[in-house]
PDB file of N, CA, C and O in Angstrom:
ATOM      1  N   MET A   1      -0.119 -14.262   2.101  1.00  0.00           N
ATOM      2  CA  MET A   1       0.270 -13.122   2.908  1.00  0.00           C
ATOM      3  C   MET A   1       1.097 -12.366   2.139  1.00  0.00           C
ATOM      4  O   MET A   1       0.946 -11.149   2.243  1.00  0.00           O
ATOM      5  N   LYS A   2       2.068 -12.833   1.273  1.00  0.00           N
ATOM      6  CA  LYS A   2       3.013 -11.902   0.553  1.00  0.00           C
ATOM      7  C   LYS A   2       2.232 -11.029  -0.367  1.00  0.00           C
ATOM      8  O   LYS A   2       2.596  -9.866  -0.541  1.00  0.00           O
ATOM      9  N   GLY A   3       1.201 -11.505  -0.958  1.00  0.00           N
ATOM     10  CA  GLY A   3       0.378 -10.719  -1.834  1.00  0.00           C
ATOM     11  C   GLY A   3      -0.226  -9.495  -1.221  1.00  0.00           C
ATOM     12  O   GLY A   3      -0.196  -8.427  -1.832  1.00  0.00           O
ATOM     13  N   PHE A   4      -0.784  -9.610  -0.016  1.00  0.00           N
ATOM     14  CA  PHE A   4      -1.317  -8.577   0.684  1.00  0.00           C
ATOM     15  C   PHE A   4      -0.206  -7.511   1.094  1.00  0.00           C
ATOM     16  O   PHE A   4      -0.433  -6.305   0.992  1.00  0.00           O
ATOM     17  N   VAL A   5       0.928  -7.979   1.533  1.00  0.00           N
ATOM     18  CA  VAL A   5       2.004  -7.151   1.793  1.00  0.00           C
ATOM     19  C   VAL A   5       2.441  -6.240   0.711  1.00  0.00           C
ATOM     20  O   VAL A   5       2.751  -5.061   0.883  1.00  0.00           O
ATOM     21  N   GLU A   6       2.444  -6.951  -0.557  1.00  0.00           N
ATOM     22  CA  GLU A   6       2.804  -6.255  -1.764  1.00  0.00           C
ATOM     23  C   GLU A   6       1.672  -5.148  -2.137  1.00  0.00           C
ATOM     24  O   GLU A   6       1.947  -3.995  -2.471  1.00  0.00           O
ATOM     25  N   ASP A   7       0.500  -5.618  -2.041  1.00  0.00           N
ATOM     26  CA  ASP A   7      -0.721  -4.630  -2.270  1.00  0.00           C
ATOM     27  C   ASP A   7      -0.641  -3.537  -1.358  1.00  0.00           C
ATOM     28  O   ASP A   7      -0.851  -2.404  -1.791  1.00  0.00           O
ATOM     29  N   PHE A   8      -0.360  -3.721  -0.127  1.00  0.00           N
ATOM     30  CA  PHE A   8      -0.224  -2.673   0.939  1.00  0.00           C
ATOM     31  C   PHE A   8       0.683  -1.654   0.361  1.00  0.00           C
ATOM     32  O   PHE A   8       0.337  -0.476   0.278  1.00  0.00           O
ATOM     33  N   GLY A   9       1.872  -2.099  -0.054  1.00  0.00           N
ATOM     34  CA  GLY A   9       3.037  -1.180  -0.522  1.00  0.00           C
ATOM     35  C   GLY A   9       2.601  -0.480  -1.714  1.00  0.00           C
ATOM     36  O   GLY A   9       2.899   0.709  -1.822  1.00  0.00           O
ATOM     37  N   VAL A  10       1.876  -1.112  -2.701  1.00  0.00           N
ATOM     38  CA  VAL A  10       1.470  -0.503  -3.945  1.00  0.00           C
ATOM     39  C   VAL A  10       0.413   0.625  -3.539  1.00  0.00           C
ATOM     40  O   VAL A  10       0.386   1.716  -4.108  1.00  0.00           O
ATOM     41  N   THR A  11      -0.402   0.291  -2.569  1.00  0.00           N
ATOM     42  CA  THR A  11      -1.487   1.252  -2.231  1.00  0.00           C
ATOM     43  C   THR A  11      -0.946   2.444  -1.582  1.00  0.00           C
ATOM     44  O   THR A  11      -1.404   3.551  -1.867  1.00  0.00           O
ATOM     45  N   VAL A  12       0.101   2.284  -0.635  1.00  0.00           N
ATOM     46  CA  VAL A  12       0.790   3.357   0.064  1.00  0.00           C
ATOM     47  C   VAL A  12       1.533   4.160  -1.163  1.00  0.00           C
ATOM     48  O   VAL A  12       1.533   5.382  -1.019  1.00  0.00           O
ATOM     49  N   ARG A  13       2.026   3.765  -2.087  1.00  0.00           N
ATOM     50  CA  ARG A  13       2.842   4.396  -3.168  1.00  0.00           C
ATOM     51  C   ARG A  13       1.835   5.170  -4.010  1.00  0.00           C
ATOM     52  O   ARG A  13       2.109   6.309  -4.386  1.00  0.00           O
ATOM     53  N   GLN A  14       0.613   4.555  -4.334  1.00  0.00           N
ATOM     54  CA  GLN A  14      -0.365   5.219  -5.030  1.00  0.00           C
ATOM     55  C   GLN A  14      -1.006   6.437  -4.373  1.00  0.00           C
ATOM     56  O   GLN A  14      -1.279   7.466  -4.993  1.00  0.00           O
ATOM     57  N   LEU A  15      -1.222   6.248  -3.097  1.00  0.00           N
ATOM     58  CA  LEU A  15      -1.746   7.360  -2.317  1.00  0.00           C
ATOM     59  C   LEU A  15      -0.660   8.537  -2.166  1.00  0.00           C
ATOM     60  O   LEU A  15      -0.979   9.722  -2.270  1.00  0.00           O
ATOM     61  N   ARG A  16       0.626   8.110  -1.915  1.00  0.00           N
ATOM     62  CA  ARG A  16       1.630   9.016  -1.776  1.00  0.00           C
ATOM     63  C   ARG A  16       1.825   9.918  -3.142  1.00  0.00           C
ATOM     64  O   ARG A  16       1.987  11.138  -3.129  1.00  0.00           O
ATOM     65  N   GLU A  17       1.785   9.200  -4.170  1.00  0.00           N
ATOM     66  CA  GLU A  17       1.904   9.805  -5.577  1.00  0.00           C
ATOM     67  C   GLU A  17       0.813  10.687  -5.808  1.00  0.00           C
ATOM     68  O   GLU A  17       0.983  11.743  -6.418  1.00  0.00           O
ATOM     69  N   GLY A  18      -0.469  10.282  -5.299  1.00  0.00           N
ATOM     70  CA  GLY A  18      -1.510  11.169  -5.535  1.00  0.00           C
ATOM     71  C   GLY A  18      -1.451  12.371  -4.876  1.00  0.00           C
ATOM     72  O   GLY A  18      -2.045  13.338  -5.353  1.00  0.00           O
ATOM     73  N   GLN A  19      -0.738  12.477  -3.706  1.00  0.00           N
ATOM     74  CA  GLN A  19      -0.462  13.702  -3.043  1.00  0.00           C
ATOM     75  C   GLN A  19       0.579  14.461  -3.610  1.00  0.00           C
ATOM     76  O   GLN A  19       0.753  15.616  -3.221  1.00  0.00           O
ATOM     77  N   GLY A  20       1.387  13.898  -4.594  1.00  0.00           N
ATOM     78  CA  GLY A  20       2.514  14.566  -5.239  1.00  0.00           C
ATOM     79  C   GLY A  20       3.731  14.523  -4.344  1.00  0.00           C
ATOM     80  O   GLY A  20       4.664  15.297  -4.557  1.00  0.00           O
ATOM     81  N   TRP A  21       3.763  13.605  -3.300  1.00  0.00           N
ATOM     82  CA  TRP A  21       4.903  13.676  -2.321  1.00  0.00           C
ATOM     83  C   TRP A  21       5.997  12.638  -2.728  1.00  0.00           C
ATOM     84  O   TRP A  21       5.702  11.608  -3.336  1.00  0.00           O
ATOM     85  N   SER A  22       7.187  12.935  -2.390  1.00  0.00           N
ATOM     86  CA  SER A  22       8.284  11.923  -2.467  1.00  0.00           C
ATOM     87  C   SER A  22       8.223  11.023  -1.252  1.00  0.00           C
ATOM     88  O   SER A  22       7.486  11.273  -0.298  1.00  0.00           O
ATOM     89  N   GLN A  23       8.989  10.009  -1.312  1.00  0.00           N
ATOM     90  CA  GLN A  23       8.982   9.023  -0.240  1.00  0.00           C
ATOM     91  C   GLN A  23       9.543   9.833   1.093  1.00  0.00           C
ATOM     92  O   GLN A  23       9.160   9.611   2.242  1.00  0.00           O
ATOM     93  N   GLU A  24      10.332  10.619   0.781  1.00  0.00           N
ATOM     94  CA  GLU A  24      10.962  11.417   1.970  1.00  0.00           C
ATOM     95  C   GLU A  24       9.859  12.266   2.623  1.00  0.00           C
ATOM     96  O   GLU A  24       9.752  12.309   3.849  1.00  0.00           O
ATOM     97  N   GLU A  25       9.069  12.917   1.831  1.00  0.00           N
ATOM     98  CA  GLU A  25       7.976  13.842   2.406  1.00  0.00           C
ATOM     99  C   GLU A  25       7.084  12.926   3.287  1.00  0.00           C
ATOM    100  O   GLU A  25       6.732  13.264   4.417  1.00  0.00           O
ATOM    101  N   LEU A  26       6.713  11.669   2.669  1.00  0.00           N
ATOM    102  CA  LEU A  26       5.754  10.838   3.347  1.00  0.00           C
ATOM    103  C   LEU A  26       6.385  10.373   4.677  1.00  0.00           C
ATOM    104  O   LEU A  26       5.728  10.310   5.716  1.00  0.00           O
ATOM    105  N   ALA A  27       7.671  10.057   4.595  1.00  0.00           N
ATOM    106  CA  ALA A  27       8.356   9.574   5.696  1.00  0.00           C
ATOM    107  C   ALA A  27       8.430  10.655   6.819  1.00  0.00           C
ATOM    108  O   ALA A  27       8.294  10.291   7.987  1.00  0.00           O
ATOM    109  N   GLU A  28       8.621  11.849   6.544  1.00  0.00           N
ATOM    110  CA  GLU A  28       8.683  12.823   7.457  1.00  0.00           C
ATOM    111  C   GLU A  28       7.324  13.170   8.038  1.00  0.00           C
ATOM    112  O   GLU A  28       7.218  13.480   9.225  1.00  0.00           O
ATOM    113  N   ARG A  29       6.294  13.121   7.225  1.00  0.00           N
ATOM    114  CA  ARG A  29       4.891  13.284   7.693  1.00  0.00           C
ATOM    115  C   ARG A  29       4.415  12.206   8.611  1.00  0.00           C
ATOM    116  O   ARG A  29       3.544  12.434   9.450  1.00  0.00           O
ATOM    117  N   SER A  30       4.998  10.983   8.459  1.00  0.00           N
ATOM    118  CA  SER A  30       4.485   9.846   9.192  1.00  0.00           C
ATOM    119  C   SER A  30       5.682   9.420  10.317  1.00  0.00           C
ATOM    120  O   SER A  30       5.569   8.416  11.020  1.00  0.00           O
ATOM    121  N   ASP A  31       6.651  10.183  10.368  1.00  0.00           N
ATOM    122  CA  ASP A  31       7.628  10.006  11.450  1.00  0.00           C
ATOM    123  C   ASP A  31       8.219   8.595  11.251  1.00  0.00           C
ATOM    124  O   ASP A  31       8.401   7.822  12.192  1.00  0.00           O
ATOM    125  N   LEU A  32       8.502   8.313   9.986  1.00  0.00           N
ATOM    126  CA  LEU A  32       9.228   7.011   9.701  1.00  0.00           C
ATOM    127  C   LEU A  32      10.639   7.463   8.867  1.00  0.00           C
ATOM    128  O   LEU A  32      10.869   8.583   8.410  1.00  0.00           O
ATOM    129  N   ASN A  33      11.442   6.369   8.808  1.00  0.00           N
ATOM    130  CA  ASN A  33      12.674   6.455   7.991  1.00  0.00           C
ATOM    131  C   ASN A  33      12.263   6.446   6.436  1.00  0.00           C
ATOM    132  O   ASN A  33      11.340   5.724   6.059  1.00  0.00           O
ATOM    133  N   ARG A  34      12.863   7.140   5.682  1.00  0.00           N
ATOM    134  CA  ARG A  34      12.597   7.147   4.199  1.00  0.00           C
ATOM    135  C   ARG A  34      12.833   5.812   3.607  1.00  0.00           C
ATOM    136  O   ARG A  34      12.019   5.303   2.836  1.00  0.00           O
ATOM    137  N   SER A  35      14.019   5.197   3.984  1.00  0.00           N
ATOM    138  CA  SER A  35      14.338   3.999   3.401  1.00  0.00           C
ATOM    139  C   SER A  35      13.276   2.827   3.897  1.00  0.00           C
ATOM    140  O   SER A  35      13.052   1.850   3.183  1.00  0.00           O
ATOM    141  N   TYR A  36      12.733   2.988   5.005  1.00  0.00           N
ATOM    142  CA  TYR A  36      11.677   1.991   5.480  1.00  0.00           C
ATOM    143  C   TYR A  36      10.490   2.216   4.657  1.00  0.00           C
ATOM    144  O   TYR A  36       9.895   1.215   4.258  1.00  0.00           O
ATOM    145  N   VAL A  37      10.041   3.405   4.333  1.00  0.00           N
ATOM    146  CA  VAL A  37       8.941   3.769   3.592  1.00  0.00           C
ATOM    147  C   VAL A  37       9.082   3.064   2.223  1.00  0.00           C
ATOM    148  O   VAL A  37       8.155   2.421   1.728  1.00  0.00           O
ATOM    149  N   GLY A  38      10.314   3.221   1.625  1.00  0.00           N
ATOM    150  CA  GLY A  38      10.534   2.491   0.370  1.00  0.00           C
ATOM    151  C   GLY A  38      10.458   0.919   0.427  1.00  0.00           C
ATOM    152  O   GLY A  38       9.990   0.255  -0.497  1.00  0.00           O
ATOM    153  N   GLU A  39      10.941   0.398   1.552  1.00  0.00           N
ATOM    154  CA  GLU A  39      10.764  -1.028   1.715  1.00  0.00           C
ATOM    155  C   GLU A  39       9.315  -1.298   1.778  1.00  0.00           C
ATOM    156  O   GLU A  39       8.832  -2.154   1.038  1.00  0.00           O
ATOM    157  N   ILE A  40       8.649  -0.689   2.536  1.00  0.00           N
ATOM    158  CA  ILE A  40       7.111  -0.964   2.651  1.00  0.00           C
ATOM    159  C   ILE A  40       6.476  -0.777   1.216  1.00  0.00           C
ATOM    160  O   ILE A  40       5.637  -1.610   0.872  1.00  0.00           O
ATOM    161  N   GLU A  41       6.789   0.192   0.398  1.00  0.00           N
ATOM    162  CA  GLU A  41       6.252   0.337  -0.899  1.00  0.00           C
ATOM    163  C   GLU A  41       6.570  -0.753  -1.862  1.00  0.00           C
ATOM    164  O   GLU A  41       5.781  -1.090  -2.745  1.00  0.00           O
ATOM    165  N   ARG A  42       7.864  -1.360  -1.661  1.00  0.00           N
ATOM    166  CA  ARG A  42       8.212  -2.471  -2.542  1.00  0.00           C
ATOM    167  C   ARG A  42       7.716  -3.836  -1.884  1.00  0.00           C
ATOM    168  O   ARG A  42       8.053  -4.876  -2.451  1.00  0.00           O
ATOM    169  N   GLY A  43       7.041  -3.899  -0.879  1.00  0.00           N
ATOM    170  CA  GLY A  43       6.426  -5.099  -0.387  1.00  0.00           C
ATOM    171  C   GLY A  43       7.572  -5.927   0.293  1.00  0.00           C
ATOM    172  O   GLY A  43       7.460  -7.153   0.326  1.00  0.00           O
ATOM    173  N   ARG A  44       8.640  -5.328   0.822  1.00  0.00           N
ATOM    174  CA  ARG A  44       9.753  -6.135   1.275  1.00  0.00           C
ATOM    175  C   ARG A  44       9.710  -6.342   2.771  1.00  0.00           C
ATOM    176  O   ARG A  44      10.429  -7.189   3.301  1.00  0.00           O
ATOM    177  N   VAL A  45       8.847  -5.555   3.486  1.00  0.00           N
ATOM    178  CA  VAL A  45       8.684  -5.618   4.904  1.00  0.00           C
ATOM    179  C   VAL A  45       7.207  -5.621   5.212  1.00  0.00           C
ATOM    180  O   VAL A  45       6.349  -5.194   4.439  1.00  0.00           O
ATOM    181  N   ILE A  46       6.987  -6.122   6.369  1.00  0.00           N
ATOM    182  CA  ILE A  46       5.545  -6.178   6.892  1.00  0.00           C
ATOM    183  C   ILE A  46       5.499  -5.250   7.959  1.00  0.00           C
ATOM    184  O   ILE A  46       6.024  -5.450   9.054  1.00  0.00           O
ATOM    185  N   PRO A  47       4.779  -4.087   7.594  1.00  0.00           N
ATOM    186  CA  PRO A  47       4.628  -2.984   8.500  1.00  0.00           C
ATOM    187  C   PRO A  47       3.741  -3.412   9.793  1.00  0.00           C
ATOM    188  O   PRO A  47       2.813  -4.212   9.676  1.00  0.00           O
ATOM    189  N   SER A  48       4.075  -2.856  10.962  1.00  0.00           N
ATOM    190  CA  SER A  48       3.154  -3.111  12.097  1.00  0.00           C
ATOM    191  C   SER A  48       1.922  -2.330  11.963  1.00  0.00           C
ATOM    192  O   SER A  48       1.852  -1.480  11.075  1.00  0.00           O
ATOM    193  N   ILE A  49       0.897  -2.552  12.803  1.00  0.00           N
ATOM    194  CA  ILE A  49      -0.335  -1.822  12.855  1.00  0.00           C
ATOM    195  C   ILE A  49      -0.101  -0.404  13.146  1.00  0.00           C
ATOM    196  O   ILE A  49      -0.797   0.471  12.631  1.00  0.00           O
ATOM    197  N   VAL A  50       0.853  -0.154  13.952  1.00  0.00           N
ATOM    198  CA  VAL A  50       1.225   1.180  14.365  1.00  0.00           C
ATOM    199  C   VAL A  50       1.786   2.058  13.155  1.00  0.00           C
ATOM    200  O   VAL A  50       1.454   3.229  12.967  1.00  0.00           O
ATOM    201  N   THR A  51       2.651   1.361  12.384  1.00  0.00           N
ATOM    202  CA  THR A  51       3.152   1.903  11.155  1.00  0.00           C
ATOM    203  C   THR A  51       2.126   2.237  10.146  1.00  0.00           C
ATOM    204  O   THR A  51       2.158   3.279   9.491  1.00  0.00           O
ATOM    205  N   ALA A  52       1.155   1.268  10.028  1.00  0.00           N
ATOM    206  CA  ALA A  52       0.034   1.489   9.093  1.00  0.00           C
ATOM    207  C   ALA A  52      -0.739   2.782   9.480  1.00  0.00           C
ATOM    208  O   ALA A  52      -1.116   3.611   8.652  1.00  0.00           O
ATOM    209  N   HIS A  53      -0.954   2.878  10.957  1.00  0.00           N
ATOM    210  CA  HIS A  53      -1.784   4.031  11.196  1.00  0.00           C
ATOM    211  C   HIS A  53      -1.018   5.262  11.086  1.00  0.00           C
ATOM    212  O   HIS A  53      -1.618   6.287  10.762  1.00  0.00           O
ATOM    213  N   LYS A  54       0.304   5.293  11.329  1.00  0.00           N
ATOM    214  CA  LYS A  54       1.083   6.510  11.108  1.00  0.00           C
ATOM    215  C   LYS A  54       0.932   6.847   9.536  1.00  0.00           C
ATOM    216  O   LYS A  54       0.602   7.982   9.192  1.00  0.00           O
ATOM    217  N   LEU A  55       1.168   5.887   8.648  1.00  0.00           N
ATOM    218  CA  LEU A  55       1.026   6.136   7.316  1.00  0.00           C
ATOM    219  C   LEU A  55      -0.292   6.734   6.857  1.00  0.00           C
ATOM    220  O   LEU A  55      -0.347   7.722   6.125  1.00  0.00           O
ATOM    221  N   ALA A  56      -1.390   6.062   7.342  1.00  0.00           N
ATOM    222  CA  ALA A  56      -2.780   6.536   7.063  1.00  0.00           C
ATOM    223  C   ALA A  56      -3.014   7.907   7.428  1.00  0.00           C
ATOM    224  O   ALA A  56      -3.583   8.732   6.713  1.00  0.00           O
ATOM    225  N   GLY A  57      -2.482   8.138   8.736  1.00  0.00           N
ATOM    226  CA  GLY A  57      -2.711   9.612   9.266  1.00  0.00           C
ATOM    227  C   GLY A  57      -1.981  10.596   8.447  1.00  0.00           C
ATOM    228  O   GLY A  57      -2.497  11.686   8.197  1.00  0.00           O
ATOM    229  N   ALA A  58      -0.840  10.285   8.024  1.00  0.00           N
ATOM    230  CA  ALA A  58       0.008  11.184   7.200  1.00  0.00           C
ATOM    231  C   ALA A  58      -0.629  11.447   5.934  1.00  0.00           C
ATOM    232  O   ALA A  58      -0.527  12.535   5.369  1.00  0.00           O
ATOM    233  N   LEU A  59      -1.304  10.440   5.463  1.00  0.00           N
ATOM    234  CA  LEU A  59      -1.860  10.528   4.065  1.00  0.00           C
ATOM    235  C   LEU A  59      -3.391  11.122   4.072  1.00  0.00           C
ATOM    236  O   LEU A  59      -4.070  11.224   3.051  1.00  0.00           O
ATOM    237  N   GLY A  60      -3.809  11.486   5.341  1.00  0.00           N
ATOM    238  CA  GLY A  60      -5.067  12.044   5.611  1.00  0.00           C
ATOM    239  C   GLY A  60      -6.268  11.145   5.581  1.00  0.00           C
ATOM    240  O   GLY A  60      -7.403  11.604   5.445  1.00  0.00           O
ATOM    241  N   ILE A  61      -6.009   9.811   5.712  1.00  0.00           N
ATOM    242  CA  ILE A  61      -7.137   8.987   5.734  1.00  0.00           C
ATOM    243  C   ILE A  61      -7.036   8.046   7.047  1.00  0.00           C
ATOM    244  O   ILE A  61      -6.016   7.965   7.730  1.00  0.00           O
ATOM    245  N   ASN A  62      -8.172   7.385   7.288  1.00  0.00           N
ATOM    246  CA  ASN A  62      -8.034   6.419   8.518  1.00  0.00           C
ATOM    247  C   ASN A  62      -7.577   5.184   7.963  1.00  0.00           C
ATOM    248  O   ASN A  62      -7.582   4.946   6.755  1.00  0.00           O
ATOM    249  N   ILE A  63      -7.136   4.308   8.956  1.00  0.00           N
ATOM    250  CA  ILE A  63      -6.433   3.024   8.650  1.00  0.00           C
ATOM    251  C   ILE A  63      -7.552   2.180   8.111  1.00  0.00           C
ATOM    252  O   ILE A  63      -7.166   1.308   7.331  1.00  0.00           O
ATOM    253  N   VAL A  64      -8.688   2.220   8.310  1.00  0.00           N
ATOM    254  CA  VAL A  64      -9.820   1.344   7.646  1.00  0.00           C
ATOM    255  C   VAL A  64      -9.789   1.548   6.149  1.00  0.00           C
ATOM    256  O   VAL A  64      -9.676   0.638   5.329  1.00  0.00           O
ATOM    257  N   HIS A  65      -9.912   2.975   5.847  1.00  0.00           N
ATOM    258  CA  HIS A  65      -9.767   3.306   4.375  1.00  0.00           C
ATOM    259  C   HIS A  65      -8.512   2.839   3.738  1.00  0.00           C
ATOM    260  O   HIS A  65      -8.615   2.414   2.587  1.00  0.00           O
ATOM    261  N   LEU A  66      -7.391   2.849   4.276  1.00  0.00           N
ATOM    262  CA  LEU A  66      -6.163   2.338   3.814  1.00  0.00           C
ATOM    263  C   LEU A  66      -6.185   0.825   3.551  1.00  0.00           C
ATOM    264  O   LEU A  66      -5.795   0.391   2.467  1.00  0.00           O
ATOM    265  N   LEU A  67      -6.602   0.072   4.453  1.00  0.00           N
ATOM    266  CA  LEU A  67      -6.779  -1.429   4.321  1.00  0.00           C
ATOM    267  C   LEU A  67      -7.869  -1.731   3.323  1.00  0.00           C
ATOM    268  O   LEU A  67      -7.792  -2.736   2.617  1.00  0.00           O
ATOM    269  N   ALA A  68      -8.945  -0.838   3.240  1.00  0.00           N
ATOM    270  CA  ALA A  68      -9.934  -1.194   2.277  1.00  0.00           C
ATOM    271  C   ALA A  68      -9.513  -0.998   0.824  1.00  0.00           C
ATOM    272  O   ALA A  68      -9.968  -1.698  -0.080  1.00  0.00           O
ATOM    273  N   GLN A  69      -8.602   0.008   0.628  1.00  0.00           N
ATOM    274  CA  GLN A  69      -8.016   0.193  -0.694  1.00  0.00           C
ATOM    275  C   GLN A  69      -7.008  -1.051  -1.004  1.00  0.00           C
ATOM    276  O   GLN A  69      -6.876  -1.473  -2.153  1.00  0.00           O
ATOM    277  N   CYS A  70      -6.378  -1.551  -0.006  1.00  0.00           N
ATOM    278  CA  CYS A  70      -5.537  -2.745  -0.236  1.00  0.00           C
ATOM    279  C   CYS A  70      -6.443  -3.969  -0.749  1.00  0.00           C
ATOM    280  O   CYS A  70      -6.070  -4.716  -1.654  1.00  0.00           O
ATOM    281  N   GLU A  71      -7.571  -4.090  -0.134  1.00  0.00           N
ATOM    282  CA  GLU A  71      -8.508  -5.174  -0.391  1.00  0.00           C
ATOM    283  C   GLU A  71      -9.021  -4.893  -1.795  1.00  0.00           C
ATOM    284  O   GLU A  71      -9.144  -5.846  -2.565  1.00  0.00           O
ATOM    285  N   GLN A  72      -9.328  -3.671  -2.189  1.00  0.00           N
ATOM    286  CA  GLN A  72      -9.858  -3.434  -3.521  1.00  0.00           C
ATOM    287  C   GLN A  72      -8.786  -3.782  -4.604  1.00  0.00           C
ATOM    288  O   GLN A  72      -9.108  -4.280  -5.683  1.00  0.00           O
ATOM    289  N   LEU A  73      -7.569  -3.510  -4.281  1.00  0.00           N
ATOM    290  CA  LEU A  73      -6.417  -3.906  -5.236  1.00  0.00           C
ATOM    291  C   LEU A  73      -6.302  -5.352  -5.269  1.00  0.00           C
ATOM    292  O   LEU A  73      -6.096  -5.872  -6.366  1.00  0.00           O
ATOM    293  N   GLU A  74      -6.404  -6.096  -4.219  1.00  0.00           N
ATOM    294  CA  GLU A  74      -6.270  -7.537  -4.206  1.00  0.00           C
ATOM    295  C   GLU A  74      -7.438  -8.157  -5.016  1.00  0.00           C
ATOM    296  O   GLU A  74      -7.236  -9.067  -5.820  1.00  0.00           O
ATOM    297  N   GLN A  75      -8.650  -7.643  -4.782  1.00  0.00           N
ATOM    298  CA  GLN A  75      -9.778  -8.150  -5.527  1.00  0.00           C
ATOM    299  C   GLN A  75      -9.801  -7.810  -7.105  1.00  0.00           C
ATOM    300  O   GLN A  75     -10.329  -8.541  -7.943  1.00  0.00           O
ATOM    301  N   SER A  76      -9.224  -6.728  -7.354  1.00  0.00           N
ATOM    302  CA  SER A  76      -8.950  -6.367  -8.798  1.00  0.00           C
ATOM    303  C   SER A  76      -7.908  -7.461  -9.436  1.00  0.00           C
ATOM    304  O   SER A  76      -8.124  -7.996 -10.523  1.00  0.00           O
ATOM    305  N   ARG A  77      -6.895  -7.696  -8.730  1.00  0.00           N
ATOM    306  CA  ARG A  77      -5.972  -8.664  -9.151  1.00  0.00           C
ATOM    307  C   ARG A  77      -6.466 -10.052  -9.471  1.00  0.00           C
ATOM    308  O   ARG A  77      -6.206 -10.725 -10.468  1.00  0.00           O
ATOM    309  N   LEU A  78      -7.291 -10.380  -8.354  1.00  0.00           N
ATOM    310  CA  LEU A  78      -7.993 -11.806  -8.404  1.00  0.00           C
ATOM    311  C   LEU A  78      -8.993 -11.785  -9.676  1.00  0.00           C
ATOM    312  O   LEU A  78      -9.015 -12.777 -10.404  1.00  0.00           O
ATOM    313  N   ALA A  79      -9.702 -10.834  -9.916  1.00  0.00           N
ATOM    314  CA  ALA A  79     -10.635 -10.866 -10.983  1.00  0.00           C
ATOM    315  C   ALA A  79      -9.863 -10.975 -12.324  1.00  0.00           C
ATOM    316  O   ALA A  79     -10.288 -11.724 -13.205  1.00  0.00           O
ATOM    317  N   ARG A  80      -8.739 -10.244 -12.494  1.00  0.00           N
ATOM    318  CA  ARG A  80      -7.871 -10.300 -13.631  1.00  0.00           C
ATOM    319  C   ARG A  80      -7.456 -11.686 -13.948  1.00  0.00           C
ATOM    320  O   ARG A  80      -7.535 -12.163 -15.080  1.00  0.00           O
ATOM    321  N   ARG A  81      -6.983 -12.355 -12.841  1.00  0.00           N
ATOM    322  CA  ARG A  81      -6.445 -13.652 -12.910  1.00  0.00           C
ATOM    323  C   ARG A  81      -7.515 -14.613 -13.392  1.00  0.00           C
ATOM    324  O   ARG A  81      -7.263 -15.487 -14.221  1.00  0.00           O
ATOM    325  N   ILE A  82      -8.751 -14.429 -12.841  1.00  0.00           N
ATOM    326  CA  ILE A  82      -9.872 -15.297 -13.179  1.00  0.00           C
ATOM    327  C   ILE A  82     -10.165 -15.145 -14.695  1.00  0.00           C
ATOM    328  O   ILE A  82     -10.368 -16.118 -15.421  1.00  0.00           O
ATOM    329  N   ASN A  83     -10.173 -13.867 -15.123  1.00  0.00           N
ATOM    330  CA  ASN A  83     -10.495 -13.566 -16.529  1.00  0.00           C
ATOM    331  C   ASN A  83      -9.420 -14.157 -17.515  1.00  0.00           C
ATOM    332  O   ASN A  83      -9.727 -14.626 -18.611  1.00  0.00           O
ATOM    333  N   LEU A  84      -8.193 -14.097 -17.055  1.00  0.00           N
ATOM    334  CA  LEU A  84      -7.112 -14.610 -17.946  1.00  0.00           C
ATOM    335  C   LEU A  84      -7.205 -16.142 -17.916  1.00  0.00           C
ATOM    336  O   LEU A  84      -6.924 -16.782 -18.929  1.00  0.00           O
ATOM    337  N   ALA A  85      -7.602 -16.762 -16.751  1.00  0.00           N
ATOM    338  CA  ALA A  85      -7.804 -18.231 -16.806  1.00  0.00           C
ATOM    339  C   ALA A  85      -8.786 -18.606 -17.764  1.00  0.00           C
ATOM    340  O   ALA A  85      -8.629 -19.523 -18.570  1.00  0.00           O
ATOM    341  N   ALA A  86      -9.856 -17.854 -17.667  1.00  0.00           N
ATOM    342  CA  ALA A  86     -11.079 -18.204 -18.523  1.00  0.00           C
ATOM    343  C   ALA A  86     -10.779 -17.993 -20.025  1.00  0.00           C
ATOM    344  O   ALA A  86     -11.305 -18.721 -20.868  1.00  0.00           O
ATOM    345  N   ILE A  87      -9.962 -17.030 -20.345  1.00  0.00           N
ATOM    346  CA  ILE A  87      -9.522 -16.874 -21.731  1.00  0.00           C
ATOM    347  C   ILE A  87      -8.638 -18.011 -22.187  1.00  0.00           C
ATOM    348  O   ILE A  87      -8.799 -18.490 -23.310  1.00  0.00           O
ATOM    349  N   ALA A  88      -7.665 -18.486 -21.320  1.00  0.00           N
ATOM    350  CA  ALA A  88      -6.693 -19.597 -21.562  1.00  0.00           C
ATOM    351  C   ALA A  88      -7.480 -21.011 -21.746  1.00  0.00           C
ATOM    352  O   ALA A  88      -6.893 -21.948 -22.288  1.00  0.00           O
ATOM    353  N   CYS A  89      -8.703 -21.135 -21.326  1.00  0.00           N
ATOM    354  CA  CYS A  89      -9.343 -22.331 -21.473  1.00  0.00           C
ATOM    355  C   CYS A  89      -9.931 -22.475 -22.829  1.00  0.00           C
ATOM    356  O   CYS A  89     -10.545 -23.499 -23.131  1.00  0.00           O
TER     357      CYS A  89
END
């Protein structure tokens, strides 16, 4: 579970930075506290589905797309671990 929470935060940060926004700007657009957005991006809190929906809306995507990007990041990390394990053998 912790890995997914971290991947969610990384995904939110990547999308935010892709827009050229600060955490404060994303927080304002999603009606969240800036420090809470920072905690989400660092993977230190588990956002509710409502919070995920607010973030997705602020970023101009739907929640399904946001979660799909998290899944892609997780799959990418898993593939790298498998490749590293194969090299180590």
